[in-house]
N, C-alpha and C positions, 0 to 999 in steps of 0.2 A: 570407579572416577569418581574426583571428588563433586561432591554436590555444587559445591559455586567454582566449580570448572564448568560445571556443565553449565549456571545459568549464561554465564554469556559469553561461551561455546551459541548458547540460543536468539543469544540478543547478539549475539554480533551479525546471527543469520539475518534478526528481527533488523535491523538501522540503515544495514548496506541495502538490500529489500526496495526497506521504504524512504531508501534515499533518489535510487530512481523512479520508483511509482512516484515521487510529492513531481519530479519530474517533468513528470508522464504526465502530468493529474495538470500541469500550471497551462503545457503546452496543448491541454485540447479543448483549451479553458479562449488559447491565446488563442486559437484555430475558429471555434467557433466562430469564436470573435471579430475576424478577418470576415468569416462565408455568411452571417446571419445581419441582418437588413436589421439599423440601429429599433426598431422596436420590435426586433424579436431577439434583443444580445441582452442573457446574464445576468451581461457584468461577473465583477468576481469578488466579490461580497460574500457569492454563495460556498465557496475554495474555503474560503473563514471556517460555514455553519457548516461543509463533511469533514474539513477535519475536526469539529471539535473544541476552538479556536476563539470563541467568538469571546467567552470572558478576561481573556489573559489579550488578546486584542484590539479590545475598551480598554484595559486599564494599563493601556503602553500608549494611553493617545495617542489612537492612530486614525489617520484620514481610513473614509471609503474607498477612497481611490486606489487606483490601478498601482500606481509607485510603490505608491506605502506594502499598502495589501502581496504583492510577490516579492516585493523584499523578507518582508513580515516571510512569506513560506518561503524561502529560498535560500535566506543569508539573514535572519534575527541569530543570535546564539542565542535570548532569553525566552526564541522559543523549543522549544525541544521536541519538535515534528519540525524546524526548518533542515530544509535537505545539508545544508550547514553544520547543524546540531546533529544533523541520525548520522552521516559521516562524523565526526570529530567525535561517538560515543563511539562508531564501528571505530576509532582506531583505534580510543582507550581500552574495549576491548576487545583489541587485535591485540594492545601491547603488554595487555597481564598472560595470552593465550602463543606465547613465543613457540615453549616448549613443545603448542601441540599442533600449531600451525608449521604448512611448511617456509621458509625465509624468505622465497621470493611472496609469498601472499602476504607479508607483512610490509616487504620492499612496497611490493608495488601499493598496497594503501597509504603508507606510507605518502609518499612519493604524489598518488590521487590530492591529499588534504593540505599541502603546499602548492600541489596547481592551482587547484577550486579558491583556496584565502587565495593564491597569488593574481586574479581574473575577475573575483569577483564582482572589485568598484564595475570593471569595464561593461559587464557582464549583466548585470543590468539595465540597459537602454536594450530598449524595446530590439534592435539592429542590433545587436549580436543573440540576444538571450537564445533566442530558438538552438543559437548551433551549440552554446555553452551549456545549453540542456541535453542538451543531443549528445554530446563529450558525456557528462558525468551517467548520461545510460548506457551510451558502450564501456561509459569503465567501470560500471557497478557490473555490465556484460562479461567485460572478461575476466572481473574479480569472478565472477559463477562458475566462469569458467577454467578455467586455476587454479578455483578451490575444489573440483569436479574432480580435475584430470592428474592430483597431484595429493589428498590428503586419503589413506587407509583410510577401508571402510568396515568402522570402527566406531563406539563406542561420543565418542563427538562428530564423528558423521552423521548419524544417527542425529543428532540435536541442533544442528545445522540444518536435517534438512526439516526438521518440524519449525523450526522457527521461520526459512525459507518464506514455506509453504502457508502455514497461516496467512506471512505477515500478505505476503500473495494477494489472499486469497481476501481479505480482508480492503486491500487499497487495490483493490479490483472492482469490488462491488462500490468501492467512493472512487473512480473515477468514471464508473455508470450512473452513478450516485449529480459526476455535472451535470448532467440531462435531467432528471427527474425533478432537479435546481431550477429547470424554468417555468420564469410562472406562467404563461401564456397558457392555455390548453392549445391540446395535437390539432384540438378543431377549428381555430379562431381560422379569421376572412385571409385568403393566402397565408395559408404557412406551412400546406401540402406542400408548396413548392422546392423549403426549406426543409423535410422532415430526415431524405435521403442524406442528404449535407450532414444532418447532425451524426445521423450511425455510422456510417464511414469515418468523419472523423473521430465518434470513440473505437469501429474496426481499429485505424494507422494509430493514434496512440496507444493501445494495447502489443501492439507492433504483426496483430494479424486480420487483416487486409486479404492476405494471399490464401490465410487456414483457413480460412471464410466460404471462398472461393470454392477454394476443395472438396467441403465438407458439402457444405449446404448446393451446390451450386444452380443459387439462385441470385438475384436480385437482396440488393442489402433494405431489409424491410424492417423494422420496428420489432415486430415477437422473434423471426428466425434469427437477429444480432443480438436479443435478449438469451436470445437459449444459445445460441454458441456460448455465446462470455459468462452466459454460466451456467452451465449444464453438460458440455461439450465436454467428450473422460478422454480425446485423443488432445487436446489444443492445451498448454502449461497454462497457459493463464486465465484457466476458464477457473472458476470457485470449483467446482461436483469436481476437474482436475487434482487442481489443489489441498482438498478436503482426501481422495481415492490415497493422495501423495502420503499423507497426512498420517492414513491409516494400516499406510504400509510401513512406515515407518514405526509405526508404533509397537505395532509388534512383535519389534525386534528387540526391549524394552520391557525390564519387568515390573508390575506394579504399572500396568495398564488399562486393565478393566471398567477403571472412570470412567476417561479422556473416552477410552473405542463409544463408553453407553452415550459419551457429549455428541462427541463426532456422528452417532447415529444415528441425532434430534437431529440434529444441523445435515445430513446430506435428507434427512425424511424430508424436511421439512423444504430445501429442495427443488425433490420429485417432485413432491407437489403441489404446486406452485402454479395455478393456472398464468402463465403466464403472459398470450395469448389476448386477455380480460384488463387487466392491467392496465387501466390509466397515469396518470402520471405519478396522484397522492399514490396510488396504490404498488406504486415503483420504489418508491420516498422510501412507504411504509415497512415495503419485504428489503426493503436497503439495511433497516434502521436491526428486524426484525433478523438479517441473518448475523448483524454484526453483535448480535449479543448472543447467539450461540459461537459464533467463535469468545468472543469474552470468554461463555466458559468454557469450552475446551483448555484457551489458555491458562486459569484460576484452578484446570485441574493441571494441568504440568507442572502450573510452580509448586504447586502442593502437593504432587506424587514426585519430583522431584528435584525441586528446588531449594534452598536453605531460609529459615520459614526467621521473616525479620522483625527482632522486638522493636528495632525503632524506626527513626525517620533517618538517620547521617549518610552521610554518605551523598554519591549521583542517584541519578533521579531516572530508575529506565523506564520506561511513558504507555501505555497504548490507551489507543482511542476505545473510547465508551459513546456507545449508542441510549439514548430511552426512549423513548414513543416519542419526547418532545423534540427535546436536541441533543446532535449527536454531543456527550463533553470529555476531557480528556479522562485516563483515570493512572494516577503514582504507583508506582508500584519499588518498593528500596528496589534497589539496588548491592552486589556484593563489593562493602568496601573496596575502591582501590589502593 
């Protein structure tokens, strides 16, 4: 497989997964605002920080209000992490891969893009937003099923699964970070009755509530939910499960030793994390460090399998990066399309 084709397949999967999980991210925050009393609500600005878009958001001179933030995360084409941008980038990558992908996948993706553009203005209202985002989630799940059900298990499928699982691990961690972005300490007066609600919403945002009950067979609690969404080896959206899938598909590729070494570091970090004693700042730091590990894996995959980028021309493929202070977007040169 040409390295340029490999890169396009990898980013196609990442963009599809990002669009779905951005919809989940917005929904989980909206549900928290509905379920929590005003004094404990985290607001919307935390989502800008979690997605690493504060500098871009401020440059757009938008107000830190719900309407502007939701529009920025869902519909702003100038934001490379927005749902519309992600779907548009996935569609553009798929257009160049029509000899590699099943025709049904391209047709479905094209139809979905047109439907999102058509319904976007009305869907930004509070009344219609939830159903619009659920439609995106289900549409992306359908595309995932079509790809798995119709693609040959060749190198293209391997790169697709690498991109999907790496992005899923990253975005699951960011959905968890919505919870750690809550500014009030967990032991604040009167907060305890609402603790369970937050973790229940987190599980539902990942479509994981029933699977959590089957696995844990216990009430919803902070430490048990964190262990489930970070380290469960059977739930497909748990970070450790995703890393295991990355390892499985990496072993089918040549020149994977450096990536596997970086992967082992990430797995060891998650395995050794003491989730039971983490306070909220500690959880936020853990998520940041996990995302740094994910960035390291991505960079090694790019070095091993993608063409080098000498210039800054063309479309920009974007991954989110975090340092110890804030999350910042990292732009990577894309193949010329």
